[in-house]
Backbone of each chain as nested JSON, in Angstrom:
{
  "chains": [
    {"id": "A", "residues": [
      {"number": 1, "name": "UNK", "atoms": {"N": [59.26, 13.714, 70.6], "CA": [59.37, 12.518, 70.249], "C": [59.27, 12.106, 72.044]}},
      {"number": 2, "name": "UNK", "atoms": {"N": [59.488, 12.579, 73.049], "CA": [59.389, 12.316, 74.176], "C": [57.799, 12.71, 74.619]}},
      {"number": 3, "name": "UNK", "atoms": {"N": [57.493, 14.551, 73.76], "CA": [56.044, 14.74, 74.46], "C": [54.637, 13.573, 73.437]}},
      {"number": 4, "name": "UNK", "atoms": {"N": [55.413, 13.175, 72.322], "CA": [54.515, 11.95, 71.568], "C": [54.211, 10.881, 72.789]}},
      {"number": 5, "name": "UNK", "atoms": {"N": [55.266, 10.622, 73.404], "CA": [55.849, 9.431, 73.92], "C": [54.512, 9.363, 75.645]}},
      {"number": 6, "name": "UNK", "atoms": {"N": [54.752, 10.493, 75.418], "CA": [53.872, 10.849, 77.1], "C": [51.912, 10.648, 76.717]}},
      {"number": 7, "name": "UNK", "atoms": {"N": [52.108, 11.262, 76.188], "CA": [50.841, 11.804, 75.255], "C": [50.45, 10.01, 75.156]}},
      {"number": 8, "name": "UNK", "atoms": {"N": [50.685, 8.877, 74.937], "CA": [50.38, 7.778, 73.642], "C": [49.083, 7.361, 74.093]}},
      {"number": 9, "name": "UNK", "atoms": {"N": [48.412, 7.551, 75.584], "CA": [47.123, 6.73, 75.253], "C": [45.811, 7.852, 74.78]}},
      {"number": 10, "name": "UNK", "atoms": {"N": [46.299, 9.423, 74.506], "CA": [45.396, 9.848, 74.151], "C": [45.334, 9.819, 72.611]}},
      {"number": 11, "name": "UNK", "atoms": {"N": [46.807, 8.921, 72.092], "CA": [46.028, 8.371, 70.236], "C": [45.584, 7.37, 70.291]}},
      {"number": 12, "name": "UNK", "atoms": {"N": [46.008, 5.83, 71.46], "CA": [44.935, 4.959, 71.709], "C": [43.564, 4.932, 71.372]}},
      {"number": 13, "name": "UNK", "atoms": {"N": [43.037, 6.187, 72.822], "CA": [42.05, 6.504, 72.841], "C": [41.414, 7.095, 71.36]}},
      {"number": 14, "name": "UNK", "atoms": {"N": [41.922, 7.308, 70.6], "CA": [41.31, 7.902, 69.442], "C": [41.482, 6.969, 68.199]}},
      {"number": 15, "name": "UNK", "atoms": {"N": [41.533, 5.833, 68.419], "CA": [41.592, 4.855, 67.461], "C": [43.227, 4.637, 66.699]}},
      {"number": 16, "name": "UNK", "atoms": {"N": [44.452, 5.706, 67.343], "CA": [45.374, 5.715, 66.282], "C": [46.515, 4.838, 66.901]}},
      {"number": 17, "name": "UNK", "atoms": {"N": [46.93, 4.321, 65.748], "CA": [48.108, 4.093, 65.835], "C": [49.131, 4.452, 65.585]}},
      {"number": 18, "name": "UNK", "atoms": {"N": [50.017, 4.701, 66.278], "CA": [51.475, 5.515, 65.913], "C": [53.1, 4.852, 65.53]}},
      {"number": 19, "name": "UNK", "atoms": {"N": [53.33, 5.455, 64.196], "CA": [54.333, 4.394, 63.429], "C": [55.448, 5.312, 63.046]}},
      {"number": 20, "name": "UNK", "atoms": {"N": [56.157, 4.907, 63.963], "CA": [57.515, 5.987, 63.588], "C": [58.863, 5.138, 62.46]}},
      {"number": 21, "name": "UNK", "atoms": {"N": [59.362, 6.402, 61.973], "CA": [60.275, 5.579, 60.528], "C": [61.421, 5.958, 60.337]}},
      {"number": 22, "name": "UNK", "atoms": {"N": [62.448, 5.781, 60.469], "CA": [63.198, 5.915, 60.889], "C": [65.136, 5.214, 59.131]}},
      {"number": 23, "name": "UNK", "atoms": {"N": [65.76, 5.798, 59.134], "CA": [66.165, 4.976, 58.057], "C": [67.617, 4.998, 58.579]}},
      {"number": 24, "name": "UNK", "atoms": {"N": [67.733, 4.575, 59.631], "CA": [68.475, 4.481, 60.753], "C": [70.174, 2.731, 60.854]}},
      {"number": 25, "name": "UNK", "atoms": {"N": [70.198, 2.306, 61.289], "CA": [70.829, 0.91, 61.305], "C": [69.513, 0.389, 62.965]}},
      {"number": 26, "name": "UNK", "atoms": {"N": [69.131, -0.441, 62.616], "CA": [69.047, -1.9, 63.314], "C": [69.416, -1.215, 64.816]}},
      {"number": 27, "name": "UNK", "atoms": {"N": [70.73, -1.413, 64.708], "CA": [70.903, -1.284, 66.305], "C": [71.144, -0.145, 66.904]}},
      {"number": 28, "name": "UNK", "atoms": {"N": [71.601, 1.108, 66.024], "CA": [71.416, 2.476, 66.317], "C": [69.8, 2.764, 66.355]}},
      {"number": 29, "name": "UNK", "atoms": {"N": [69.244, 2.677, 66.314], "CA": [67.352, 2.656, 66.402], "C": [66.706, 2.085, 67.506]}},
      {"number": 30, "name": "UNK", "atoms": {"N": [67.715, 0.687, 67.442], "CA": [67.163, -0.459, 69.001], "C": [67.604, 0.818, 70.135]}},
      {"number": 31, "name": "UNK", "atoms": {"N": [68.853, 1.589, 70.122], "CA": [69.548, 2.153, 70.952], "C": [68.544, 3.177, 71.312]}},
      {"number": 32, "name": "UNK", "atoms": {"N": [68.521, 4.183, 69.858], "CA": [67.009, 5.451, 70.189], "C": [66.041, 5.15, 70.396]}},
      {"number": 33, "name": "UNK", "atoms": {"N": [65.309, 3.446, 70.521], "CA": [64.612, 3.12, 70.887], "C": [64.779, 3.606, 72.903]}},
      {"number": 34, "name": "UNK", "atoms": {"N": [66.259, 2.342, 73.304], "CA": [65.624, 2.853, 75.021], "C": [66.352, 4.244, 75.407]}},
      {"number": 35, "name": "UNK", "atoms": {"N": [66.582, 4.894, 74.703], "CA": [66.698, 6.587, 75.653], "C": [65.917, 6.774, 75.01]}},
      {"number": 36, "name": "UNK", "atoms": {"N": [64.628, 7.291, 74.088], "CA": [63.613, 7.774, 73.806], "C": [62.045, 7.377, 74.159]}},
      {"number": 37, "name": "UNK", "atoms": {"N": [61.973, 6.282, 73.619], "CA": [60.663, 5.878, 73.868], "C": [60.445, 4.614, 72.94]}},
      {"number": 38, "name": "UNK", "atoms": {"N": [59.41, 3.981, 73.945], "CA": [59.568, 2.395, 73.224], "C": [58.323, 1.63, 73.005]}},
      {"number": 39, "name": "UNK", "atoms": {"N": [57.554, 2.676, 72.998], "CA": [56.532, 2.049, 73.209], "C": [55.333, 2.241, 71.91]}},
      {"number": 40, "name": "UNK", "atoms": {"N": [56.62, 3.181, 70.918], "CA": [55.362, 3.014, 69.683], "C": [56.132, 1.819, 68.117]}},
      {"number": 41, "name": "UNK", "atoms": {"N": [55.179, 1.468, 67.295], "CA": [56.218, 0.903, 66.248], "C": [56.81, 1.326, 65.195]}},
      {"number": 42, "name": "UNK", "atoms": {"N": [58.461, 1.003, 65.416], "CA": [59.304, 1.462, 64.822], "C": [59.337, 0.727, 62.926]}},
      {"number": 43, "name": "UNK", "atoms": {"N": [59.48, 1.011, 62.368], "CA": [60.074, 0.481, 60.905], "C": [60.764, 1.308, 60.491]}},
      {"number": 44, "name": "UNK", "atoms": {"N": [61.604, 0.5, 59.857], "CA": [62.892, 0.566, 58.888], "C": [63.046, 0.82, 58.025]}},
      {"number": 45, "name": "UNK", "atoms": {"N": [63.371, 2.456, 56.9], "CA": [63.856, 2.309, 55.693], "C": [65.173, 2.704, 55.902]}},
      {"number": 46, "name": "UNK", "atoms": {"N": [65.659, 2.344, 55.385], "CA": [67.652, 1.849, 55.204], "C": [67.489, 2.503, 53.868]}},
      {"number": 47, "name": "UNK", "atoms": {"N": [66.742, 2.324, 53.041], "CA": [66.25, 3.324, 51.703], "C": [66.235, 4.799, 51.376]}},
      {"number": 48, "name": "UNK", "atoms": {"N": [65.846, 4.823, 52.265], "CA": [64.799, 6.164, 52.801], "C": [63.288, 6.302, 51.396]}},
      {"number": 49, "name": "UNK", "atoms": {"N": [63.329, 5.194, 50.596], "CA": [62.591, 5.112, 49.426], "C": [60.451, 5.699, 50.01]}},
      {"number": 50, "name": "UNK", "atoms": {"N": [60.645, 5.145, 51.08], "CA": [59.129, 5.616, 50.782], "C": [59.284, 7.318, 51.857]}},
      {"number": 51, "name": "UNK", "atoms": {"N": [60.603, 7.748, 52.947], "CA": [60.932, 9.184, 52.386], "C": [60.867, 9.721, 51.357]}},
      {"number": 52, "name": "UNK", "atoms": {"N": [61.026, 9.224, 50.098], "CA": [60.919, 9.903, 48.917], "C": [59.459, 10.044, 48.64]}},
      {"number": 53, "name": "UNK", "atoms": {"N": [58.737, 8.803, 48.757], "CA": [56.992, 8.554, 48.066], "C": [56.381, 9.525, 48.765]}},
      {"number": 54, "name": "UNK", "atoms": {"N": [56.962, 10.574, 50.157], "CA": [56.46, 10.853, 50.881], "C": [56.718, 12.384, 50.683]}},
      {"number": 55, "name": "UNK", "atoms": {"N": [57.868, 12.99, 49.46], "CA": [58.148, 13.908, 49.442], "C": [58.579, 14.386, 50.381]}},
      {"number": 56, "name": "UNK", "atoms": {"N": [59.307, 14.226, 51.214], "CA": [60.259, 14.813, 51.923], "C": [61.966, 14.468, 52.011]}},
      {"number": 57, "name": "UNK", "atoms": {"N": [61.955, 15.941, 51.661], "CA": [63.891, 16.432, 51.187], "C": [64.598, 16.317, 52.16]}},
      {"number": 58, "name": "UNK", "atoms": {"N": [65.122, 16.364, 51.265], "CA": [66.963, 16.732, 52.116], "C": [67.663, 17.595, 51.699]}},
      {"number": 59, "name": "UNK", "atoms": {"N": [67.862, 18.757, 52.991], "CA": [68.29, 19.397, 52.452], "C": [69.524, 19.998, 53.2]}},
      {"number": 60, "name": "UNK", "atoms": {"N": [70.456, 20.453, 53.144], "CA": [71.591, 20.467, 53.387], "C": [71.658, 22.595, 54.162]}},
      {"number": 61, "name": "UNK", "atoms": {"N": [71.294, 23.501, 53.759], "CA": [70.94, 24.829, 54.115], "C": [69.51, 24.392, 55.171]}},
      {"number": 62, "name": "UNK", "atoms": {"N": [68.901, 23.592, 55.317], "CA": [67.865, 23.761, 55.741], "C": [68.722, 23.221, 57.147]}},
      {"number": 63, "name": "UNK", "atoms": {"N": [68.797, 21.804, 57.276], "CA": [69.997, 21.291, 58.187], "C": [71.135, 21.71, 58.845]}},
      {"number": 64, "name": "UNK", "atoms": {"N": [71.419, 22.536, 57.931], "CA": [72.645, 23.513, 58.995], "C": [71.681, 24.89, 59.141]}},
      {"number": 65, "name": "UNK", "atoms": {"N": [70.538, 25.156, 58.687], "CA": [70.64, 26.987, 59.315], "C": [71.309, 27.298, 60.116]}},
      {"number": 66, "name": "UNK", "atoms": {"N": [71.6, 28.475, 60.243], "CA": [71.978, 29.32, 61.877], "C": [71.272, 28.826, 63.297]}},
      {"number": 67, "name": "UNK", "atoms": {"N": [69.833, 28.923, 62.746], "CA": [69.021, 28.631, 63.319], "C": [68.874, 27.176, 64.885]}},
      {"number": 68, "name": "UNK", "atoms": {"N": [69.154, 26.052, 63.532], "CA": [69.672, 25.081, 64.009], "C": [71.162, 24.489, 64.722]}},
      {"number": 69, "name": "UNK", "atoms": {"N": [72.121, 25.87, 64.042], "CA": [73.261, 25.426, 64.467], "C": [73.609, 25.997, 66.094]}},
      {"number": 70, "name": "UNK", "atoms": {"N": [72.423, 26.972, 66.665], "CA": [71.999, 27.643, 67.272], "C": [71.208, 27.23, 68.62]}},
      {"number": 71, "name": "UNK", "atoms": {"N": [70.435, 25.695, 68.161], "CA": [70.174, 24.743, 69.151], "C": [70.733, 23.587, 68.922]}},
      {"number": 72, "name": "UNK", "atoms": {"N": [72.345, 23.764, 68.394], "CA": [73.202, 22.92, 68.451], "C": [74.292, 22.919, 69.566]}},
      {"number": 73, "name": "UNK", "atoms": {"N": [74.027, 24.854, 69.572], "CA": [74.964, 25.102, 70.69], "C": [74.211, 24.988, 72.18]}},
      {"number": 74, "name": "UNK", "atoms": {"N": [73.428, 25.319, 71.854], "CA": [72.565, 24.893, 73.272], "C": [72.548, 23.954, 73.778]}},
      {"number": 75, "name": "UNK", "atoms": {"N": [71.991, 22.675, 73.146], "CA": [72.397, 21.6, 73.611], "C": [73.7, 21.609, 74.275]}},
      {"number": 76, "name": "UNK", "atoms": {"N": [74.671, 21.611, 73.648], "CA": [75.868, 21.53, 73.864], "C": [76.186, 22.321, 74.943]}},
      {"number": 77, "name": "UNK", "atoms": {"N": [76.097, 23.283, 75.323], "CA": [75.828, 24.32, 76.517], "C": [75.516, 23.956, 78.016]}},
      {"number": 78, "name": "UNK", "atoms": {"N": [74.123, 22.677, 77.841], "CA": [73.252, 23.111, 78.629], "C": [74.164, 21.205, 79.069]}},
      {"number": 79, "name": "UNK", "atoms": {"N": [75.371, 20.713, 78.231], "CA": [76.159, 20.118, 79.042], "C": [74.861, 18.657, 78.853]}},
      {"number": 80, "name": "UNK", "atoms": {"N": [74.137, 18.476, 77.745], "CA": [73.847, 17.228, 76.886], "C": [74.975, 16.471, 76.124]}},
      {"number": 81, "name": "UNK", "atoms": {"N": [74.745, 15.478, 76.179], "CA": [75.31, 14.746, 75.042], "C": [74.138, 14.347, 73.362]}},
      {"number": 82, "name": "UNK", "atoms": {"N": [75.66, 15.656, 72.755], "CA": [75.178, 14.771, 71.957], "C": [75.3, 13.57, 70.706]}},
      {"number": 83, "name": "UNK", "atoms": {"N": [73.906, 13.294, 70.138], "CA": [74.23, 11.6, 69.908], "C": [75.217, 11.942, 68.299]}},
      {"number": 84, "name": "UNK", "atoms": {"N": [75.513, 10.735, 67.824], "CA": [76.485, 10.012, 66.607], "C": [75.652, 10.154, 65.722]}},
      {"number": 85, "name": "UNK", "atoms": {"N": [75.734, 11.143, 64.763], "CA": [74.462, 10.14, 63.213], "C": [75.386, 9.207, 62.925]}},
      {"number": 86, "name": "UNK", "atoms": {"N": [75.935, 8.422, 63.797], "CA": [76.468, 7.085, 62.748], "C": [76.052, 6.831, 61.253]}},
      {"number": 87, "name": "UNK", "atoms": {"N": [77.26, 8.293, 61.03], "CA": [77.266, 8.392, 59.466], "C": [76.122, 8.273, 58.752]}},
      {"number": 88, "name": "UNK", "atoms": {"N": [74.732, 8.427, 59.284], "CA": [73.484, 8.38, 58.303], "C": [73.89, 10.236, 57.885]}},
      {"number": 89, "name": "UNK", "atoms": {"N": [72.686, 9.997, 56.948], "CA": [72.85, 11.349, 56.121], "C": [71.736, 12.583, 57.016]}},
      {"number": 90, "name": "UNK", "atoms": {"N": [72.945, 13.395, 57.808], "CA": [72.328, 14.429, 59.393], "C": [71.464, 15.353, 58.127]}},
      {"number": 91, "name": "UNK", "atoms": {"N": [71.554, 15.873, 56.708], "CA": [71.299, 16.437, 55.7], "C": [69.016, 16.213, 55.563]}},
      {"number": 92, "name": "UNK", "atoms": {"N": [69.091, 14.63, 56.555], "CA": [67.667, 14.049, 55.331], "C": [66.155, 14.852, 56.228]}},
      {"number": 93, "name": "UNK", "atoms": {"N": [65.661, 15.747, 56.085], "CA": [64.014, 16.245, 56.727], "C": [63.719, 15.044, 57.429]}},
      {"number": 94, "name": "UNK", "atoms": {"N": [63.05, 15.137, 58.161], "CA": [61.287, 14.251, 58.542], "C": [60.611, 15.508, 58.502]}},
      {"number": 95, "name": "UNK", "atoms": {"N": [59.574, 14.639, 58.891], "CA": [58.166, 14.82, 59.005], "C": [56.687, 13.856, 59.195]}},
      {"number": 96, "name": "UNK", "atoms": {"N": [55.85, 14.409, 59.554], "CA": [54.495, 14.234, 59.75], "C": [53.447, 13.975, 59.779]}},
      {"number": 97, "name": "UNK", "atoms": {"N": [52.874, 12.401, 58.75], "CA": [50.943, 12.564, 58.722], "C": [50.242, 12.208, 59.07]}},
      {"number": 98, "name": "UNK", "atoms": {"N": [49.32, 11.94, 59.183], "CA": [47.394, 11.509, 59.749], "C": [47.237, 10.952, 58.42]}},
      {"number": 99, "name": "UNK", "atoms": {"N": [46.942, 9.781, 58.841], "CA": [46.164, 9.573, 57.41], "C": [44.884, 8.644, 58.211]}},
      {"number": 100, "name": "UNK", "atoms": {"N": [43.991, 9.097, 57.671], "CA": [42.469, 8.483, 57.891], "C": [41.878, 7.024, 57.72]}},
      {"number": 101, "name": "UNK", "atoms": {"N": [40.786, 6.985, 58.197], "CA": [40.347, 5.0, 57.98], "C": [40.2, 5.05, 56.665]}},
      {"number": 102, "name": "UNK", "atoms": {"N": [39.868, 5.626, 55.758], "CA": [39.91, 6.419, 54.483], "C": [41.129, 6.021, 53.391]}},
      {"number": 103, "name": "UNK", "atoms": {"N": [42.076, 5.59, 54.091], "CA": [43.553, 5.784, 53.568], "C": [44.03, 7.72, 53.025]}},
      {"number": 104, "name": "UNK", "atoms": {"N": [42.704, 8.127, 53.211], "CA": [43.79, 9.482, 52.903], "C": [44.645, 10.842, 53.61]}},
      {"number": 105, "name": "UNK", "atoms": {"N": [45.415, 11.283, 53.571], "CA": [45.566, 12.179, 54.464], "C": [45.361, 13.454, 54.872]}},
      {"number": 106, "name": "UNK", "atoms": {"N": [45.008, 13.281, 56.392], "CA": [44.375, 14.349, 57.002], "C": [46.049, 15.139, 57.289]}},
      {"number": 107, "name": "UNK", "atoms": {"N": [46.814, 14.617, 57.577], "CA": [47.437, 15.737, 58.098], "C": [48.844, 15.875, 57.062]}},
      {"number": 108, "name": "UNK", "atoms": {"N": [49.509, 16.53, 56.328], "CA": [50.392, 16.701, 55.855], "C": [51.887, 18.084, 56.122]}},
      {"number": 109, "name": "UNK", "atoms": {"N": [52.51, 17.269, 57.035], "CA": [53.633, 18.392, 58.029], "C": [54.628, 18.346, 57.518]}},
      {"number": 110, "name": "UNK", "atoms": {"N": [55.068, 18.02, 55.826], "CA": [56.747, 18.056, 56.323], "C": [57.697, 18.883, 57.037]}},
      {"number": 111, "name": "UNK", "atoms": {"N": [58.829, 19.072, 57.673], "CA": [59.22, 19.793, 58.625], "C": [60.598, 20.061, 57.614]}},
      {"number": 112, "name": "UNK", "atoms": {"N": [60.331, 21.901, 57.982], "CA": [60.708, 22.67, 57.227], "C": [62.62, 22.777, 57.877]}},
      {"number": 113, "name": "UNK", "atoms": {"N": [62.685, 23.005, 58.945], "CA": [63.879, 22.243, 59.314], "C": [64.376, 21.81, 60.874]}},
      {"number": 114, "name": "UNK", "atoms": {"N": [65.384, 20.923, 61.438], "CA": [65.103, 19.864, 61.723], "C": [64.649, 19.55, 63.233]}},
      {"number": 115, "name": "UNK", "atoms": {"N": [64.217, 21.168, 63.905], "CA": [62.877, 20.966, 64.725], "C": [61.632, 21.061, 64.919]}},
      {"number": 116, "name": "UNK", "atoms": {"N": [61.394, 20.897, 63.184], "CA": [59.473, 22.094, 63.03], "C": [59.72, 20.668, 63.041]}},
      {"number": 117, "name": "UNK", "atoms": {"N": [57.853, 20.348, 64.176], "CA": [57.415, 19.242, 64.255], "C": [55.94, 19.906, 65.094]}},
      {"number": 118, "name": "UNK", "atoms": {"N": [54.788, 19.4, 64.381], "CA": [53.398, 19.736, 64.903], "C": [53.33, 19.645, 66.363]}},
      {"number": 119, "name": "UNK", "atoms": {"N": [52.606, 20.407, 67.053], "CA": [52.865, 20.186, 68.838], "C": [51.554, 19.416, 68.727]}},
      {"number": 120, "name": "UNK", "atoms": {"N": [51.88, 18.047, 69.809], "CA": [51.059, 17.565, 70.083], "C": [49.112, 17.616, 70.511]}},
      {"number": 121, "name": "UNK", "atoms": {"N": [49.103, 18.904, 70.657], "CA": [48.098, 19.278, 71.051], "C": [47.099, 19.432, 69.582]}},
      {"number": 122, "name": "UNK", "atoms": {"N": [47.533, 19.918, 67.928], "CA": [47.188, 19.89, 66.78], "C": [47.335, 18.639, 66.257]}},
      {"number": 123, "name": "UNK", "atoms": {"N": [47.894, 17.655, 66.892], "CA": [47.404, 16.369, 65.954], "C": [46.685, 15.273, 66.563]}},
      {"number": 124, "name": "UNK", "atoms": {"N": [46.143, 15.974, 68.134], "CA": [45.072, 15.224, 68.962], "C": [43.62, 16.199, 67.818]}},
      {"number": 125, "name": "UNK", "atoms": {"N": [43.89, 17.474, 67.492], "CA": [41.965, 18.511, 67.053], "C": [42.433, 17.337, 65.87]}},
      {"number": 126, "name": "UNK", "atoms": {"N": [44.23, 17.259, 64.772], "CA": [43.255, 17.041, 63.808], "C": [42.556, 15.313, 64.01]}},
      {"number": 127, "name": "UNK", "atoms": {"N": [42.596, 14.657, 64.177], "CA": [42.213, 13.111, 64.719], "C": [40.748, 13.68, 65.997]}},
      {"number": 128, "name": "UNK", "atoms": {"N": [40.56, 14.847, 66.104], "CA": [39.064, 14.617, 66.651], "C": [37.834, 15.194, 65.983]}},
      {"number": 129, "name": "UNK", "atoms": {"N": [38.379, 16.01, 64.9], "CA": [38.217, 16.86, 63.748], "C": [37.544, 14.908, 62.651]}},
      {"number": 130, "name": "UNK", "atoms": {"N": [37.65, 13.449, 63.244], "CA": [37.623, 13.045, 61.702], "C": [35.912, 12.54, 62.339]}}
    ]},
    {"id": "B", "residues": [
      {"number": 1, "name": "UNK", "atoms": {"N": [60.367, 15.065, 43.235], "CA": [59.833, 14.516, 44.743], "C": [58.866, 14.904, 44.198]}},
      {"number": 2, "name": "UNK", "atoms": {"N": [57.366, 14.058, 44.94], "CA": [56.104, 14.066, 44.81], "C": [55.869, 14.976, 45.815]}},
      {"number": 3, "name": "UNK", "atoms": {"N": [54.303, 15.794, 44.879], "CA": [53.997, 17.049, 45.948], "C": [53.0, 16.021, 46.464]}},
      {"number": 4, "name": "UNK", "atoms": {"N": [52.876, 16.167, 48.042], "CA": [52.43, 15.779, 48.951], "C": [50.645, 16.178, 49.317]}},
      {"number": 5, "name": "UNK", "atoms": {"N": [49.614, 15.648, 49.322], "CA": [48.663, 17.11, 49.658], "C": [47.398, 16.322, 50.147]}},
      {"number": 6, "name": "UNK", "atoms": {"N": [46.785, 17.487, 51.034], "CA": [45.923, 16.673, 51.927], "C": [44.646, 16.019, 51.259]}},
      {"number": 7, "name": "UNK", "atoms": {"N": [43.768, 14.906, 51.929], "CA": [42.961, 14.724, 51.344], "C": [43.219, 14.069, 49.726]}},
      {"number": 8, "name": "UNK", "atoms": {"N": [45.074, 13.268, 49.489], "CA": [45.29, 12.475, 48.765], "C": [45.437, 10.96, 49.318]}},
      {"number": 9, "name": "UNK", "atoms": {"N": [45.415, 10.492, 48.301], "CA": [45.558, 8.97, 49.297], "C": [46.411, 9.024, 48.93]}},
      {"number": 10, "name": "UNK", "atoms": {"N": [47.308, 8.303, 50.964], "CA": [48.274, 8.111, 50.725], "C": [48.702, 6.619, 50.424]}},
      {"number": 11, "name": "UNK", "atoms": {"N": [50.704, 7.314, 49.616], "CA": [50.932, 5.5, 49.227], "C": [51.643, 4.606, 50.007]}},
      {"number": 12, "name": "UNK", "atoms": {"N": [50.695, 3.464, 49.475], "CA": [51.046, 2.416, 50.282], "C": [52.577, 2.248, 50.419]}},
      {"number": 13, "name": "UNK", "atoms": {"N": [52.741, 1.046, 52.086], "CA": [54.222, 0.92, 51.811], "C": [54.042, -0.511, 52.421]}},
      {"number": 14, "name": "UNK", "atoms": {"N": [55.006, -1.055, 52.489], "CA": [55.409, -2.451, 53.224], "C": [56.786, -1.989, 54.219]}},
      {"number": 15, "name": "UNK", "atoms": {"N": [57.072, -1.97, 55.309], "CA": [58.514, -2.085, 56.076], "C": [58.089, -3.244, 57.124]}},
      {"number": 16, "name": "UNK", "atoms": {"N": [59.826, -2.999, 57.182], "CA": [59.898, -4.474, 58.358], "C": [60.33, -3.069, 59.739]}},
      {"number": 17, "name": "UNK", "atoms": {"N": [59.449, -4.128, 60.657], "CA": [60.309, -3.355, 61.955], "C": [61.109, -3.664, 62.742]}},
      {"number": 18, "name": "UNK", "atoms": {"N": [60.479, -3.063, 63.924], "CA": [62.963, -4.055, 64.401], "C": [62.156, -4.88, 64.788]}},
      {"number": 19, "name": "UNK", "atoms": {"N": [61.51, -5.762, 65.517], "CA": [60.901, -6.883, 65.479], "C": [60.899, -7.385, 64.525]}},
      {"number": 20, "name": "UNK", "atoms": {"N": [61.093, -7.46, 63.631], "CA": [60.754, -8.25, 62.037], "C": [59.941, -8.5, 61.411]}},
      {"number": 21, "name": "UNK", "atoms": {"N": [58.442, -8.076, 61.507], "CA": [56.777, -7.993, 60.769], "C": [56.927, -7.218, 60.022]}},
      {"number": 22, "name": "UNK", "atoms": {"N": [56.443, -7.704, 59.294], "CA": [56.51, -6.676, 58.395], "C": [54.754, -5.826, 58.088]}},
      {"number": 23, "name": "UNK", "atoms": {"N": [55.274, -4.963, 58.177], "CA": [53.663, -3.654, 58.583], "C": [53.462, -3.093, 57.043]}},
      {"number": 24, "name": "UNK", "atoms": {"N": [52.088, -3.051, 56.476], "CA": [52.1, -2.318, 55.433], "C": [50.197, -1.354, 55.988]}},
      {"number": 25, "name": "UNK", "atoms": {"N": [50.694, -0.652, 55.379], "CA": [49.725, 0.981, 55.322], "C": [48.467, 0.293, 55.234]}},
      {"number": 26, "name": "UNK", "atoms": {"N": [48.295, 0.091, 53.503], "CA": [46.904, -0.822, 54.09], "C": [46.003, -1.435, 55.297]}},
      {"number": 27, "name": "UNK", "atoms": {"N": [47.369, -2.452, 54.874], "CA": [46.389, -3.69, 56.319], "C": [46.596, -3.168, 57.843]}},
      {"number": 28, "name": "UNK", "atoms": {"N": [46.897, -1.635, 58.186], "CA": [46.795, -0.621, 59.397], "C": [45.677, -0.189, 59.25]}},
      {"number": 29, "name": "UNK", "atoms": {"N": [44.745, 0.85, 58.155], "CA": [43.749, 0.699, 57.712], "C": [43.044, 0.398, 57.768]}},
      {"number": 30, "name": "UNK", "atoms": {"N": [42.896, -1.328, 57.004], "CA": [42.397, -2.566, 56.851], "C": [41.611, -2.259, 58.452]}},
      {"number": 31, "name": "UNK", "atoms": {"N": [42.323, -2.296, 59.359], "CA": [41.943, -2.671, 60.663], "C": [41.031, -1.465, 61.057]}},
      {"number": 32, "name": "UNK", "atoms": {"N": [41.077, -0.351, 60.84], "CA": [40.319, 0.571, 60.813], "C": [40.84, 1.318, 61.697]}},
      {"number": 33, "name": "UNK", "atoms": {"N": [41.624, 1.151, 61.686], "CA": [42.351, 2.277, 62.781], "C": [42.917, 3.947, 61.847]}},
      {"number": 34, "name": "UNK", "atoms": {"N": [43.34, 5.444, 62.356], "CA": [43.774, 6.043, 62.208], "C": [45.862, 5.653, 62.159]}},
      {"number": 35, "name": "UNK", "atoms": {"N": [45.864, 5.894, 60.93], "CA": [47.732, 6.165, 61.487], "C": [48.138, 7.753, 61.74]}},
      {"number": 36, "name": "UNK", "atoms": {"N": [48.989, 7.686, 62.592], "CA": [49.864, 8.884, 62.708], "C": [51.539, 8.544, 62.257]}},
      {"number": 37, "name": "UNK", "atoms": {"N": [52.064, 8.352, 61.31], "CA": [53.501, 8.413, 60.509], "C": [54.389, 9.523, 61.06]}},
      {"number": 38, "name": "UNK", "atoms": {"N": [55.425, 8.56, 61.429], "CA": [56.248, 10.021, 62.402], "C": [57.007, 10.006, 61.142]}},
      {"number": 39, "name": "UNK", "atoms": {"N": [58.314, 10.438, 60.363], "CA": [59.625, 10.231, 60.108], "C": [60.869, 10.678, 60.609]}},
      {"number": 40, "name": "UNK", "atoms": {"N": [61.476, 10.032, 60.619], "CA": [62.801, 10.443, 62.378], "C": [63.306, 11.031, 60.997]}},
      {"number": 41, "name": "UNK", "atoms": {"N": [64.783, 12.2, 61.288], "CA": [65.249, 12.527, 61.229], "C": [66.331, 11.866, 61.477]}},
      {"number": 42, "name": "UNK", "atoms": {"N": [67.97, 11.442, 60.561], "CA": [69.462, 10.794, 61.523], "C": [68.581, 10.434, 62.48]}},
      {"number": 43, "name": "UNK", "atoms": {"N": [68.947, 9.463, 63.622], "CA": [68.811, 9.694, 65.14], "C": [70.147, 10.199, 66.477]}},
      {"number": 44, "name": "UNK", "atoms": {"N": [70.754, 11.753, 65.544], "CA": [71.353, 12.428, 66.289], "C": [70.277, 13.077, 67.827]}}
    ]}
  ]
}
């Protein structure tokens, strides 16, 4: 997310609106924006209806995969603060989608584990091929 | 769970932003924009 935030101008140049969707509460999302990125429009989907409509799964096994636990351990060892989940479902996975001007998906990238996100360069490539 | 594929029409949605504004995917596309949607996990 930090990477995306740094490259926001590149998306603007490609006529692309970046929309972030969260199922967090308003105060939790506002705190997250202060800590991470406040350039993008953030939409709230508390009931996760749109997560479901976009086929994003919840998976206990994937959320607590050994590799993920290792990432958490690394964060803790590096002395960084782990954020509180605010009582939210930690098994909900995220994903990235690009919708073109014709309303059709140009990229469908549901995360297979919590740290699985497409690199910014790949997102830009998809937009450039339009 | 629906299976979402490339080149399929994106399901429309209307959601409220943190600023209290209602945003619809259809309106964004009508404004001639590509849209990058990033679904977050929990905010931890």
